[in-house]
mmCIF file of the N, C-alpha and C atoms, coordinates in Angstrom:
data_MODEL
# 
_entry.id   MODEL 
# 
loop_
_atom_site.group_PDB 
_atom_site.id 
_atom_site.type_symbol 
_atom_site.label_atom_id 
_atom_site.label_alt_id 
_atom_site.label_comp_id 
_atom_site.label_asym_id 
_atom_site.label_entity_id 
_atom_site.label_seq_id 
_atom_site.pdbx_PDB_ins_code 
_atom_site.Cartn_x 
_atom_site.Cartn_y 
_atom_site.Cartn_z 
_atom_site.occupancy 
_atom_site.B_iso_or_equiv 
_atom_site.pdbx_formal_charge 
_atom_site.auth_seq_id 
_atom_site.auth_comp_id 
_atom_site.auth_asym_id 
_atom_site.auth_atom_id 
_atom_site.pdbx_PDB_model_num 
ATOM 1   N N  . TYR A 1 1  ? -24.293 -15.948 -7.103  1.00 0.00 ? 1  TYR A N  1 
ATOM 2   C CA . TYR A 1 1  ? -25.222 -16.931 -6.592  1.00 0.00 ? 1  TYR A CA 1 
ATOM 3   C C  . TYR A 1 1  ? -26.545 -16.476 -7.072  1.00 0.00 ? 1  TYR A C  1 
ATOM 4   N N  . PHE A 1 2  ? -27.571 -17.313 -6.960  1.00 0.00 ? 2  PHE A N  1 
ATOM 5   C CA . PHE A 1 2  ? -28.835 -17.212 -7.634  1.00 0.00 ? 2  PHE A CA 1 
ATOM 6   C C  . PHE A 1 2  ? -29.720 -16.139 -7.329  1.00 0.00 ? 2  PHE A C  1 
ATOM 7   N N  . GLY A 1 3  ? -29.504 -15.361 -6.245  1.00 0.00 ? 3  GLY A N  1 
ATOM 8   C CA . GLY A 1 3  ? -30.281 -14.305 -5.841  1.00 0.00 ? 3  GLY A CA 1 
ATOM 9   C C  . GLY A 1 3  ? -29.932 -12.980 -6.515  1.00 0.00 ? 3  GLY A C  1 
ATOM 10  N N  . GLN A 1 4  ? -28.984 -12.817 -7.241  1.00 0.00 ? 4  GLN A N  1 
ATOM 11  C CA . GLN A 1 4  ? -28.586 -11.691 -8.034  1.00 0.00 ? 4  GLN A CA 1 
ATOM 12  C C  . GLN A 1 4  ? -29.388 -11.472 -9.256  1.00 0.00 ? 4  GLN A C  1 
ATOM 13  N N  . PRO A 1 5  ? -29.916 -10.375 -9.640  1.00 0.00 ? 5  PRO A N  1 
ATOM 14  C CA . PRO A 1 5  ? -30.783 -10.264 -10.724 1.00 0.00 ? 5  PRO A CA 1 
ATOM 15  C C  . PRO A 1 5  ? -30.054 -10.547 -12.067 1.00 0.00 ? 5  PRO A C  1 
ATOM 16  N N  . HIS A 1 6  ? -28.800 -10.100 -12.248 1.00 0.00 ? 6  HIS A N  1 
ATOM 17  C CA . HIS A 1 6  ? -28.059 -10.446 -13.488 1.00 0.00 ? 6  HIS A CA 1 
ATOM 18  C C  . HIS A 1 6  ? -27.982 -12.059 -13.776 1.00 0.00 ? 6  HIS A C  1 
ATOM 19  N N  . ILE A 1 7  ? -27.869 -12.733 -12.625 1.00 0.00 ? 7  ILE A N  1 
ATOM 20  C CA . ILE A 1 7  ? -27.735 -14.213 -12.742 1.00 0.00 ? 7  ILE A CA 1 
ATOM 21  C C  . ILE A 1 7  ? -28.983 -14.854 -13.084 1.00 0.00 ? 7  ILE A C  1 
ATOM 22  N N  . ILE A 1 8  ? -30.106 -14.343 -12.456 1.00 0.00 ? 8  ILE A N  1 
ATOM 23  C CA . ILE A 1 8  ? -31.555 -14.821 -12.689 1.00 0.00 ? 8  ILE A CA 1 
ATOM 24  C C  . ILE A 1 8  ? -31.811 -14.597 -14.152 1.00 0.00 ? 8  ILE A C  1 
ATOM 25  N N  . VAL A 1 9  ? -31.561 -13.463 -14.657 1.00 0.00 ? 9  VAL A N  1 
ATOM 26  C CA . VAL A 1 9  ? -31.863 -13.114 -16.114 1.00 0.00 ? 9  VAL A CA 1 
ATOM 27  C C  . VAL A 1 9  ? -31.045 -14.003 -17.086 1.00 0.00 ? 9  VAL A C  1 
ATOM 28  N N  . ARG A 1 10 ? -29.812 -14.437 -16.677 1.00 0.00 ? 10 ARG A N  1 
ATOM 29  C CA . ARG A 1 10 ? -29.161 -15.430 -17.562 1.00 0.00 ? 10 ARG A CA 1 
ATOM 30  C C  . ARG A 1 10 ? -29.768 -16.709 -17.541 1.00 0.00 ? 10 ARG A C  1 
ATOM 31  N N  . PHE A 1 11 ? -30.213 -17.100 -16.447 1.00 0.00 ? 11 PHE A N  1 
ATOM 32  C CA . PHE A 1 11 ? -30.861 -18.505 -16.422 1.00 0.00 ? 11 PHE A CA 1 
ATOM 33  C C  . PHE A 1 11 ? -32.287 -18.402 -17.183 1.00 0.00 ? 11 PHE A C  1 
ATOM 34  N N  . MET A 1 12 ? -32.920 -17.262 -17.075 1.00 0.00 ? 12 MET A N  1 
ATOM 35  C CA . MET A 1 12 ? -34.187 -17.128 -17.675 1.00 0.00 ? 12 MET A CA 1 
ATOM 36  C C  . MET A 1 12 ? -34.155 -17.034 -19.231 1.00 0.00 ? 12 MET A C  1 
ATOM 37  N N  . SER A 1 13 ? -32.929 -16.607 -19.681 1.00 0.00 ? 13 SER A N  1 
ATOM 38  C CA . SER A 1 13 ? -32.710 -16.533 -21.150 1.00 0.00 ? 13 SER A CA 1 
ATOM 39  C C  . SER A 1 13 ? -32.130 -17.651 -21.807 1.00 0.00 ? 13 SER A C  1 
ATOM 40  N N  . ILE A 1 14 ? -31.879 -18.781 -21.076 1.00 0.00 ? 14 ILE A N  1 
ATOM 41  C CA . ILE A 1 14 ? -31.124 -19.973 -21.490 1.00 0.00 ? 14 ILE A CA 1 
ATOM 42  C C  . ILE A 1 14 ? -31.985 -20.549 -22.708 1.00 0.00 ? 14 ILE A C  1 
ATOM 43  N N  . LYS A 1 15 ? -31.415 -20.927 -23.743 1.00 0.00 ? 15 LYS A N  1 
ATOM 44  C CA . LYS A 1 15 ? -32.106 -21.506 -25.019 1.00 0.00 ? 15 LYS A CA 1 
ATOM 45  C C  . LYS A 1 15 ? -32.737 -22.814 -24.817 1.00 0.00 ? 15 LYS A C  1 
ATOM 46  N N  . SER A 1 16 ? -32.125 -23.724 -24.040 1.00 0.00 ? 16 SER A N  1 
ATOM 47  C CA . SER A 1 16 ? -32.636 -25.134 -23.806 1.00 0.00 ? 16 SER A CA 1 
ATOM 48  C C  . SER A 1 16 ? -32.392 -25.567 -22.315 1.00 0.00 ? 16 SER A C  1 
ATOM 49  N N  . HIS A 1 17 ? -33.310 -26.374 -21.890 1.00 0.00 ? 17 HIS A N  1 
ATOM 50  C CA . HIS A 1 17 ? -33.093 -26.921 -20.512 1.00 0.00 ? 17 HIS A CA 1 
ATOM 51  C C  . HIS A 1 17 ? -31.877 -27.811 -20.391 1.00 0.00 ? 17 HIS A C  1 
ATOM 52  N N  . LYS A 1 18 ? -31.509 -28.323 -21.619 1.00 0.00 ? 18 LYS A N  1 
ATOM 53  C CA . LYS A 1 18 ? -30.299 -29.155 -21.618 1.00 0.00 ? 18 LYS A CA 1 
ATOM 54  C C  . LYS A 1 18 ? -28.941 -28.426 -21.376 1.00 0.00 ? 18 LYS A C  1 
ATOM 55  N N  . LEU A 1 19 ? -28.953 -27.083 -21.457 1.00 0.00 ? 19 LEU A N  1 
ATOM 56  C CA . LEU A 1 19 ? -27.858 -26.226 -21.221 1.00 0.00 ? 19 LEU A CA 1 
ATOM 57  C C  . LEU A 1 19 ? -27.735 -25.861 -19.721 1.00 0.00 ? 19 LEU A C  1 
ATOM 58  N N  . LEU A 1 20 ? -28.833 -26.200 -18.873 1.00 0.00 ? 20 LEU A N  1 
ATOM 59  C CA . LEU A 1 20 ? -28.702 -25.620 -17.548 1.00 0.00 ? 20 LEU A CA 1 
ATOM 60  C C  . LEU A 1 20 ? -27.647 -26.355 -16.704 1.00 0.00 ? 20 LEU A C  1 
ATOM 61  N N  . PRO A 1 21 ? -27.384 -27.513 -16.813 1.00 0.00 ? 21 PRO A N  1 
ATOM 62  C CA . PRO A 1 21 ? -26.238 -28.182 -16.045 1.00 0.00 ? 21 PRO A CA 1 
ATOM 63  C C  . PRO A 1 21 ? -24.933 -27.478 -16.182 1.00 0.00 ? 21 PRO A C  1 
ATOM 64  N N  . LYS A 1 22 ? -24.623 -27.121 -17.520 1.00 0.00 ? 22 LYS A N  1 
ATOM 65  C CA . LYS A 1 22 ? -23.382 -26.393 -17.884 1.00 0.00 ? 22 LYS A CA 1 
ATOM 66  C C  . LYS A 1 22 ? -23.407 -25.030 -17.369 1.00 0.00 ? 22 LYS A C  1 
ATOM 67  N N  . ALA A 1 23 ? -24.459 -24.451 -17.509 1.00 0.00 ? 23 ALA A N  1 
ATOM 68  C CA . ALA A 1 23 ? -24.665 -23.106 -16.934 1.00 0.00 ? 23 ALA A CA 1 
ATOM 69  C C  . ALA A 1 23 ? -24.530 -23.028 -15.487 1.00 0.00 ? 23 ALA A C  1 
ATOM 70  N N  . ARG A 1 24 ? -25.048 -24.011 -14.878 1.00 0.00 ? 24 ARG A N  1 
ATOM 71  C CA . ARG A 1 24 ? -24.985 -24.041 -13.403 1.00 0.00 ? 24 ARG A CA 1 
ATOM 72  C C  . ARG A 1 24 ? -23.561 -24.282 -12.958 1.00 0.00 ? 24 ARG A C  1 
ATOM 73  N N  . ARG A 1 25 ? -22.874 -25.268 -13.567 1.00 0.00 ? 25 ARG A N  1 
ATOM 74  C CA . ARG A 1 25 ? -21.464 -25.391 -13.151 1.00 0.00 ? 25 ARG A CA 1 
ATOM 75  C C  . ARG A 1 25 ? -20.597 -24.234 -13.422 1.00 0.00 ? 25 ARG A C  1 
ATOM 76  N N  . LEU A 1 26 ? -20.769 -23.436 -14.473 1.00 0.00 ? 26 LEU A N  1 
ATOM 77  C CA . LEU A 1 26 ? -20.038 -22.247 -14.780 1.00 0.00 ? 26 LEU A CA 1 
ATOM 78  C C  . LEU A 1 26 ? -20.327 -21.179 -13.813 1.00 0.00 ? 26 LEU A C  1 
ATOM 79  N N  . GLY A 1 27 ? -21.581 -20.988 -13.453 1.00 0.00 ? 27 GLY A N  1 
ATOM 80  C CA . GLY A 1 27 ? -21.907 -20.078 -12.399 1.00 0.00 ? 27 GLY A CA 1 
ATOM 81  C C  . GLY A 1 27 ? -21.360 -20.319 -11.032 1.00 0.00 ? 27 GLY A C  1 
ATOM 82  N N  . ILE A 1 28 ? -21.462 -21.540 -10.563 1.00 0.00 ? 28 ILE A N  1 
ATOM 83  C CA . ILE A 1 28 ? -21.014 -21.965 -9.222  1.00 0.00 ? 28 ILE A CA 1 
ATOM 84  C C  . ILE A 1 28 ? -19.484 -21.812 -9.238  1.00 0.00 ? 28 ILE A C  1 
ATOM 85  N N  . SER A 1 29 ? -18.896 -22.245 -10.328 1.00 0.00 ? 29 SER A N  1 
ATOM 86  C CA . SER A 1 29 ? -17.352 -22.023 -10.485 1.00 0.00 ? 29 SER A CA 1 
ATOM 87  C C  . SER A 1 29 ? -16.951 -20.582 -10.325 1.00 0.00 ? 29 SER A C  1 
ATOM 88  N N  . TRP A 1 30 ? -17.609 -19.714 -11.033 1.00 0.00 ? 30 TRP A N  1 
ATOM 89  C CA . TRP A 1 30 ? -17.293 -18.269 -11.020 1.00 0.00 ? 30 TRP A CA 1 
ATOM 90  C C  . TRP A 1 30 ? -17.531 -17.702 -9.634  1.00 0.00 ? 30 TRP A C  1 
ATOM 91  N N  . MET A 1 31 ? -18.660 -18.161 -8.949  1.00 0.00 ? 31 MET A N  1 
ATOM 92  C CA . MET A 1 31 ? -18.929 -17.725 -7.607  1.00 0.00 ? 31 MET A CA 1 
ATOM 93  C C  . MET A 1 31 ? -17.811 -18.043 -6.656  1.00 0.00 ? 31 MET A C  1 
ATOM 94  N N  . ALA A 1 32 ? -17.391 -19.313 -6.845  1.00 0.00 ? 32 ALA A N  1 
ATOM 95  C CA . ALA A 1 32 ? -16.255 -19.833 -5.998  1.00 0.00 ? 32 ALA A CA 1 
ATOM 96  C C  . ALA A 1 32 ? -14.990 -19.122 -6.095  1.00 0.00 ? 32 ALA A C  1 
ATOM 97  N N  . VAL A 1 33 ? -14.607 -18.835 -7.345  1.00 0.00 ? 33 VAL A N  1 
ATOM 98  C CA . VAL A 1 33 ? -13.507 -18.039 -7.632  1.00 0.00 ? 33 VAL A CA 1 
ATOM 99  C C  . VAL A 1 33 ? -13.543 -16.656 -6.928  1.00 0.00 ? 33 VAL A C  1 
ATOM 100 N N  . GLY A 1 34 ? -14.805 -16.016 -7.075  1.00 0.00 ? 34 GLY A N  1 
ATOM 101 C CA . GLY A 1 34 ? -14.871 -14.617 -6.557  1.00 0.00 ? 34 GLY A CA 1 
ATOM 102 C C  . GLY A 1 34 ? -14.891 -14.639 -4.878  1.00 0.00 ? 34 GLY A C  1 
ATOM 103 N N  . LEU A 1 35 ? -15.428 -15.730 -4.375  1.00 0.00 ? 35 LEU A N  1 
ATOM 104 C CA . LEU A 1 35 ? -15.424 -15.800 -2.867  1.00 0.00 ? 35 LEU A CA 1 
ATOM 105 C C  . LEU A 1 35 ? -14.070 -16.087 -2.433  1.00 0.00 ? 35 LEU A C  1 
ATOM 106 N N  . LEU A 1 36 ? -13.446 -17.010 -3.096  1.00 0.00 ? 36 LEU A N  1 
ATOM 107 C CA . LEU A 1 36 ? -11.946 -17.237 -2.710  1.00 0.00 ? 36 LEU A CA 1 
ATOM 108 C C  . LEU A 1 36 ? -11.134 -16.124 -2.834  1.00 0.00 ? 36 LEU A C  1 
ATOM 109 N N  . GLY A 1 37 ? -11.358 -15.251 -3.839  1.00 0.00 ? 37 GLY A N  1 
ATOM 110 C CA . GLY A 1 37 ? -10.545 -14.018 -4.033  1.00 0.00 ? 37 GLY A CA 1 
ATOM 111 C C  . GLY A 1 37 ? -10.941 -13.075 -3.014  1.00 0.00 ? 37 GLY A C  1 
ATOM 112 N N  . ALA A 1 38 ? -12.058 -12.997 -2.492  1.00 0.00 ? 38 ALA A N  1 
ATOM 113 C CA . ALA A 1 38 ? -12.394 -12.149 -1.276  1.00 0.00 ? 38 ALA A CA 1 
ATOM 114 C C  . ALA A 1 38 ? -11.775 -12.612 -0.039  1.00 0.00 ? 38 ALA A C  1 
ATOM 115 N N  . ILE A 1 39 ? -11.796 -13.908 0.232   1.00 0.00 ? 39 ILE A N  1 
ATOM 116 C CA . ILE A 1 39 ? -11.160 -14.466 1.390   1.00 0.00 ? 39 ILE A CA 1 
ATOM 117 C C  . ILE A 1 39 ? -9.642  -14.226 1.330   1.00 0.00 ? 39 ILE A C  1 
ATOM 118 N N  . GLY A 1 40 ? -9.072  -14.231 0.159   1.00 0.00 ? 40 GLY A N  1 
ATOM 119 C CA . GLY A 1 40 ? -7.670  -14.063 -0.059  1.00 0.00 ? 40 GLY A CA 1 
ATOM 120 C C  . GLY A 1 40 ? -7.269  -12.564 0.174   1.00 0.00 ? 40 GLY A C  1 
ATOM 121 N N  . VAL A 1 41 ? -8.057  -11.769 -0.249  1.00 0.00 ? 41 VAL A N  1 
ATOM 122 C CA . VAL A 1 41 ? -7.869  -10.259 0.067   1.00 0.00 ? 41 VAL A CA 1 
ATOM 123 C C  . VAL A 1 41 ? -7.918  -10.000 1.497   1.00 0.00 ? 41 VAL A C  1 
ATOM 124 N N  . GLY A 1 42 ? -8.865  -10.652 2.202   1.00 0.00 ? 42 GLY A N  1 
ATOM 125 C CA . GLY A 1 42 ? -9.013  -10.522 3.677   1.00 0.00 ? 42 GLY A CA 1 
ATOM 126 C C  . GLY A 1 42 ? -7.908  -11.031 4.358   1.00 0.00 ? 42 GLY A C  1 
ATOM 127 N N  . LEU A 1 43 ? -7.375  -12.171 4.154   1.00 0.00 ? 43 LEU A N  1 
ATOM 128 C CA . LEU A 1 43 ? -6.299  -12.725 4.788   1.00 0.00 ? 43 LEU A CA 1 
ATOM 129 C C  . LEU A 1 43 ? -4.885  -11.976 4.517   1.00 0.00 ? 43 LEU A C  1 
ATOM 130 N N  . THR A 1 44 ? -4.778  -11.680 3.212   1.00 0.00 ? 44 THR A N  1 
ATOM 131 C CA . THR A 1 44 ? -3.561  -10.837 2.946   1.00 0.00 ? 44 THR A CA 1 
ATOM 132 C C  . THR A 1 44 ? -3.661  -9.518  3.727   1.00 0.00 ? 44 THR A C  1 
ATOM 133 N N  . GLY A 1 45 ? -4.895  -8.917  3.735   1.00 0.00 ? 45 GLY A N  1 
ATOM 134 C CA . GLY A 1 45 ? -4.980  -7.676  4.389   1.00 0.00 ? 45 GLY A CA 1 
ATOM 135 C C  . GLY A 1 45 ? -4.644  -7.701  5.872   1.00 0.00 ? 45 GLY A C  1 
ATOM 136 N N  . ILE A 1 46 ? -5.104  -8.816  6.529   1.00 0.00 ? 46 ILE A N  1 
ATOM 137 C CA . ILE A 1 46 ? -4.734  -8.988  7.964   1.00 0.00 ? 46 ILE A CA 1 
ATOM 138 C C  . ILE A 1 46 ? -3.226  -8.939  8.200   1.00 0.00 ? 46 ILE A C  1 
ATOM 139 N N  . SER A 1 47 ? -2.486  -9.659  7.347   1.00 0.00 ? 47 SER A N  1 
ATOM 140 C CA . SER A 1 47 ? -1.036  -9.645  7.586   1.00 0.00 ? 47 SER A CA 1 
ATOM 141 C C  . SER A 1 47 ? -0.476  -8.330  7.207   1.00 0.00 ? 47 SER A C  1 
ATOM 142 N N  . PHE A 1 48 ? -1.005  -7.675  6.154   1.00 0.00 ? 48 PHE A N  1 
ATOM 143 C CA . PHE A 1 48 ? -0.508  -6.447  5.573   1.00 0.00 ? 48 PHE A CA 1 
ATOM 144 C C  . PHE A 1 48 ? -0.713  -5.396  6.638   1.00 0.00 ? 48 PHE A C  1 
ATOM 145 N N  . ILE A 1 49 ? -1.892  -5.191  7.201   1.00 0.00 ? 49 ILE A N  1 
ATOM 146 C CA . ILE A 1 49 ? -2.032  -4.057  8.173   1.00 0.00 ? 49 ILE A CA 1 
ATOM 147 C C  . ILE A 1 49 ? -1.223  -4.420  9.583   1.00 0.00 ? 49 ILE A C  1 
ATOM 148 N N  . SER A 1 50 ? -1.222  -5.611  9.846   1.00 0.00 ? 50 SER A N  1 
ATOM 149 C CA . SER A 1 50 ? -0.408  -5.943  11.137  1.00 0.00 ? 50 SER A CA 1 
ATOM 150 C C  . SER A 1 50 ? 1.115   -5.791  10.953  1.00 0.00 ? 50 SER A C  1 
ATOM 151 N N  . GLU A 1 51 ? 1.679   -6.090  9.722   1.00 0.00 ? 51 GLU A N  1 
ATOM 152 C CA . GLU A 1 51 ? 3.039   -5.834  9.530   1.00 0.00 ? 51 GLU A CA 1 
ATOM 153 C C  . GLU A 1 51 ? 3.446   -4.407  9.428   1.00 0.00 ? 51 GLU A C  1 
ATOM 154 N N  . ARG A 1 52 ? 2.590   -3.603  8.879   1.00 0.00 ? 52 ARG A N  1 
ATOM 155 C CA . ARG A 1 52 ? 2.907   -2.172  8.746   1.00 0.00 ? 52 ARG A CA 1 
ATOM 156 C C  . ARG A 1 52 ? 2.300   -1.343  9.909   1.00 0.00 ? 52 ARG A C  1 
ATOM 157 N N  . HIS A 1 53 ? 1.740   -1.914  10.835  1.00 0.00 ? 53 HIS A N  1 
ATOM 158 C CA . HIS A 1 53 ? 1.070   -1.188  12.020  1.00 0.00 ? 53 HIS A CA 1 
ATOM 159 C C  . HIS A 1 53 ? 0.087   -0.122  11.585  1.00 0.00 ? 53 HIS A C  1 
ATOM 160 N N  . ILE A 1 54 ? -0.704  -0.513  10.574  1.00 0.00 ? 54 ILE A N  1 
ATOM 161 C CA . ILE A 1 54 ? -1.768  0.411   10.128  1.00 0.00 ? 54 ILE A CA 1 
ATOM 162 C C  . ILE A 1 54 ? -3.162  0.189   10.868  1.00 0.00 ? 54 ILE A C  1 
ATOM 163 N N  . LYS A 1 55 ? -3.702  1.306   11.283  1.00 0.00 ? 55 LYS A N  1 
ATOM 164 C CA . LYS A 1 55 ? -5.017  1.127   11.858  1.00 0.00 ? 55 LYS A CA 1 
ATOM 165 C C  . LYS A 1 55 ? -6.126  1.489   10.815  1.00 0.00 ? 55 LYS A C  1 
ATOM 166 N N  . VAL A 1 56 ? -6.968  0.574   10.577  1.00 0.00 ? 56 VAL A N  1 
ATOM 167 C CA . VAL A 1 56 ? -8.102  0.668   9.640   1.00 0.00 ? 56 VAL A CA 1 
ATOM 168 C C  . VAL A 1 56 ? -9.377  0.822   10.383  1.00 0.00 ? 56 VAL A C  1 
ATOM 169 N N  . GLU A 1 57 ? -9.995  2.029   10.251  1.00 0.00 ? 57 GLU A N  1 
ATOM 170 C CA . GLU A 1 57 ? -11.213 2.335   10.946  1.00 0.00 ? 57 GLU A CA 1 
ATOM 171 C C  . GLU A 1 57 ? -12.362 1.375   10.444  1.00 0.00 ? 57 GLU A C  1 
ATOM 172 N N  . ASP A 1 58 ? -12.588 1.211   9.170   1.00 0.00 ? 58 ASP A N  1 
ATOM 173 C CA . ASP A 1 58 ? -13.624 0.346   8.629   1.00 0.00 ? 58 ASP A CA 1 
ATOM 174 C C  . ASP A 1 58 ? -12.958 -0.778  7.958   1.00 0.00 ? 58 ASP A C  1 
ATOM 175 N N  . PRO A 1 59 ? -13.126 -2.093  8.408   1.00 0.00 ? 59 PRO A N  1 
ATOM 176 C CA . PRO A 1 59 ? -12.567 -3.232  7.825   1.00 0.00 ? 59 PRO A CA 1 
ATOM 177 C C  . PRO A 1 59 ? -12.933 -3.382  6.262   1.00 0.00 ? 59 PRO A C  1 
ATOM 178 N N  . GLU A 1 60 ? -14.106 -2.908  5.921   1.00 0.00 ? 60 GLU A N  1 
ATOM 179 C CA . GLU A 1 60 ? -14.721 -3.044  4.577   1.00 0.00 ? 60 GLU A CA 1 
ATOM 180 C C  . GLU A 1 60 ? -13.773 -2.256  3.657   1.00 0.00 ? 60 GLU A C  1 
ATOM 181 N N  . THR A 1 61 ? -13.025 -1.366  4.051   1.00 0.00 ? 61 THR A N  1 
ATOM 182 C CA . THR A 1 61 ? -12.175 -0.463  3.221   1.00 0.00 ? 61 THR A CA 1 
ATOM 183 C C  . THR A 1 61 ? -10.744 -1.006  3.135   1.00 0.00 ? 61 THR A C  1 
ATOM 184 N N  . LEU A 1 62 ? -10.529 -2.255  3.603   1.00 0.00 ? 62 LEU A N  1 
ATOM 185 C CA . LEU A 1 62 ? -9.144  -2.837  3.580   1.00 0.00 ? 62 LEU A CA 1 
ATOM 186 C C  . LEU A 1 62 ? -8.595  -2.873  2.185   1.00 0.00 ? 62 LEU A C  1 
ATOM 187 N N  . PHE A 1 63 ? -9.343  -3.328  1.230   1.00 0.00 ? 63 PHE A N  1 
ATOM 188 C CA . PHE A 1 63 ? -8.841  -3.404  -0.160  1.00 0.00 ? 63 PHE A CA 1 
ATOM 189 C C  . PHE A 1 63 ? -8.335  -2.014  -0.721  1.00 0.00 ? 63 PHE A C  1 
ATOM 190 N N  . ILE A 1 64 ? -9.169  -1.011  -0.383  1.00 0.00 ? 64 ILE A N  1 
ATOM 191 C CA . ILE A 1 64 ? -8.841  0.401   -0.816  1.00 0.00 ? 64 ILE A CA 1 
ATOM 192 C C  . ILE A 1 64 ? -7.600  0.880   -0.220  1.00 0.00 ? 64 ILE A C  1 
ATOM 193 N N  . VAL A 1 65 ? -7.529  0.550   1.247   1.00 0.00 ? 65 VAL A N  1 
ATOM 194 C CA . VAL A 1 65 ? -6.349  1.005   1.894   1.00 0.00 ? 65 VAL A CA 1 
ATOM 195 C C  . VAL A 1 65 ? -4.972  0.350   1.353   1.00 0.00 ? 65 VAL A C  1 
ATOM 196 N N  . MET A 1 66 ? -5.162  -0.938  1.079   1.00 0.00 ? 66 MET A N  1 
ATOM 197 C CA . MET A 1 66 ? -3.956  -1.704  0.408   1.00 0.00 ? 66 MET A CA 1 
ATOM 198 C C  . MET A 1 66 ? -3.628  -1.127  -0.945  1.00 0.00 ? 66 MET A C  1 
ATOM 199 N N  . SER A 1 67 ? -4.665  -0.745  -1.704  1.00 0.00 ? 67 SER A N  1 
ATOM 200 C CA . SER A 1 67 ? -4.338  -0.297  -3.050  1.00 0.00 ? 67 SER A CA 1 
ATOM 201 C C  . SER A 1 67 ? -3.733  1.150   -2.994  1.00 0.00 ? 67 SER A C  1 
ATOM 202 N N  . GLN A 1 68 ? -4.125  1.938   -1.956  1.00 0.00 ? 68 GLN A N  1 
ATOM 203 C CA . GLN A 1 68 ? -3.470  3.317   -1.888  1.00 0.00 ? 68 GLN A CA 1 
ATOM 204 C C  . GLN A 1 68 ? -2.167  3.196   -1.491  1.00 0.00 ? 68 GLN A C  1 
ATOM 205 N N  . ILE A 1 69 ? -1.639  2.318   -0.663  1.00 0.00 ? 69 ILE A N  1 
ATOM 206 C CA . ILE A 1 69 ? -0.397  2.083   -0.182  1.00 0.00 ? 69 ILE A CA 1 
ATOM 207 C C  . ILE A 1 69 ? 0.524   1.497   -1.328  1.00 0.00 ? 69 ILE A C  1 
# 
């Protein structure tokens, strides 16, 4: 999304204002893929830990716990 420095630099370095709509669509699409992936990991993690009766102290480490198992 637009608040991250590496995204702002990409928009600042664009060669022409005519390329902005294409860059915007690409950026939003990539953000949607990333967010859907994060949601997928969370939903998969819920069923993963409940099925295996695993207690996770910090929910933010769910992906790491799943990859270790």
